[in-house]
C-alpha positions as CSV (number, residue, x, y, z in Angstrom):
1,M,3.8,5.6,-9.1
2,I,1.6,6.1,-12.1
3,L,3.1,3.1,-13.9
4,G,2.5,1.0,-10.8
5,F,-1.1,2.1,-10.6
6,I,-1.7,1.4,-14.3
7,G,-0.1,-2.1,-13.9
8,V,-2.3,-2.9,-10.9
9,K,-5.4,-1.7,-12.8
10,L,-4.5,-3.8,-15.8
11,I,-4.1,-6.9,-13.6
12,I,-7.4,-6.3,-11.9
13,E,-9.1,-5.8,-15.3
14,A,-7.6,-9.0,-16.6
15,L,-8.8,-10.9,-13.5
16,H,-12.3,-9.5,-14.0
17,G,-12.2,-10.5,-17.6
18,S,-11.5,-14.1,-16.5
19,H,-14.5,-13.8,-14.2
20,I,-12.4,-13.7,-11.0
21,D,-13.9,-11.1,-8.7
22,G,-11.9,-11.7,-5.7
23,V,-8.7,-13.2,-4.2
24,G,-9.5,-15.2,-1.1
25,S,-11.8,-13.0,1.0
26,F,-10.6,-9.8,-0.8
27,H,-13.0,-8.4,-3.3
28,L,-11.2,-6.8,-6.3
29,P,-12.5,-3.3,-7.0
30,E,-13.5,-2.0,-10.3
31,I,-11.4,1.1,-11.2
32,G,-13.1,3.3,-13.7
33,T,-11.7,5.6,-16.3
34,V,-12.6,8.8,-14.3
35,T,-10.9,7.4,-11.2
36,S,-7.8,6.6,-13.2
37,L,-7.6,10.0,-14.8
38,L,-8.1,11.7,-11.4
39,F,-5.3,9.7,-9.9
40,I,-3.0,10.5,-12.8
41,V,-3.8,14.2,-12.8
42,A,-3.5,14.4,-9.0
43,T,-0.1,12.7,-9.0
44,L,1.2,15.0,-11.8
45,T,-0.1,18.1,-10.0
46,I,1.4,17.2,-6.7
47,T,4.8,16.3,-8.1
48,T,4.8,19.5,-10.2
49,V,4.0,21.7,-7.2
50,L,6.5,20.0,-5.0
51,S,9.2,20.3,-7.7
52,L,8.4,24.1,-8.1
53,L,8.6,24.6,-4.3
54,K,12.0,22.8,-4.1
55,T,13.4,24.8,-7.0
56,T,12.3,28.0,-5.4
57,R,13.8,27.0,-2.0
58,D,17.1,25.9,-3.6
59,S,17.4,29.2,-5.5
60,R,16.8,31.2,-2.4
61,R,19.4,29.2,-0.4
62,A,21.9,29.7,-3.3
63,A,21.2,33.5,-3.2
64,E,21.7,33.6,0.5
65,S,25.0,31.8,0.3
66,E,26.5,34.3,-2.1
């Protein structure tokens, strides 16, 4: 997900660098550094929390099975 976001951001920045601000009627947004960092931190936080919750749930189920 993060690599996909970075790839899209790089393509948009390359288009802006070529003075292309839109594709058809769609305006290409400018994605700033702060927005990029917030997206990356949010994605890593969410995946870490979900992983910890799953690990806890799996260990409880294993303890109940014994």
